[in-house]
C-alpha positions in Angstrom: 95.6 98.9 107.9 92.0 99.4 106.9 90.1 99.2 103.6 88.0 102.4 103.1 85.1 102.0 100.7 82.8 104.5 99.2 79.1 103.5 98.8 76.2 105.1 97.0 74.0 106.4 99.8 70.7 105.5 98.0 71.5 101.9 97.1 74.5 100.8 99.2 76.3 99.8 96.0 80.1 100.1 96.2 81.6 103.0 94.2 85.3 102.7 95.1 87.5 100.6 97.3 91.1 101.3 98.5 93.5 100.8 101.3 94.4 103.0 104.2 96.8 103.3 107.1 95.6 103.9 110.6 97.8 106.6 112.1 95.9 107.5 115.2 92.9 106.3 117.3 90.4 105.9 114.5 92.2 108.2 112.0 93.0 106.7 108.6 94.9 108.1 105.6 94.0 106.9 102.2 94.3 107.9 98.5 92.2 110.8 97.4 90.9 108.8 94.4 89.1 106.5 97.0 87.1 109.4 98.5 87.0 111.9 95.7 83.4 111.4 94.7 82.2 112.1 98.3 84.0 115.5 98.2 82.1 116.4 95.0 78.7 115.0 96.0 78.7 114.5 99.8 75.0 113.7 100.1 75.2 111.0 97.4 77.9 108.8 99.0 78.8 107.4 102.4 82.2 106.3 103.5 82.8 103.0 105.4 85.8 101.0 106.4 86.7 97.3 106.8 89.5 96.5 109.3 91.9 93.6 109.0 90.0 91.7 111.7 86.8 92.0 109.7 85.1 94.7 111.7 83.5 97.4 109.7 81.6 100.7 110.2 81.0 104.2 109.2 83.8 106.7 108.6 83.7 110.5 108.1 85.9 112.3 105.7 87.9 115.0 107.6 90.3 116.4 105.0 91.9 116.0 101.6 95.2 117.2 100.2 95.1 117.4 96.5 98.9 118.0 95.9 99.8 114.7 97.7 96.6 112.9 96.6 95.7 112.0 100.2 92.5 111.9 102.2 92.0 111.6 105.9 89.0 110.0 107.5 87.9 109.3 111.1 86.5 105.9 111.8 83.4 106.0 114.1 84.6 102.9 116.0 87.7 103.5 118.1 90.5 101.2 119.4 91.6 99.6 116.2 95.3 98.9 115.7 97.3 102.0 114.5 100.9 103.0 113.8 102.7 105.1 116.4 
């Protein structure tokens, strides 16, 4: 599990926080509401994650699925625990 968070790029202030499941090496699935602002204004926000062991880093939004309300992001740092 990882906690994705969306930050304002200019200030670093948190805009949203959620939870996500690691489903592959660095791939996390989260709720669309957590990442929605970055899809509308990608230059204004940056996506980060915090892992259960306290590690954190940058993430990149890969895809969204509006009907299911999901978003997929790739964590820049690999080798975190994930479901198989």
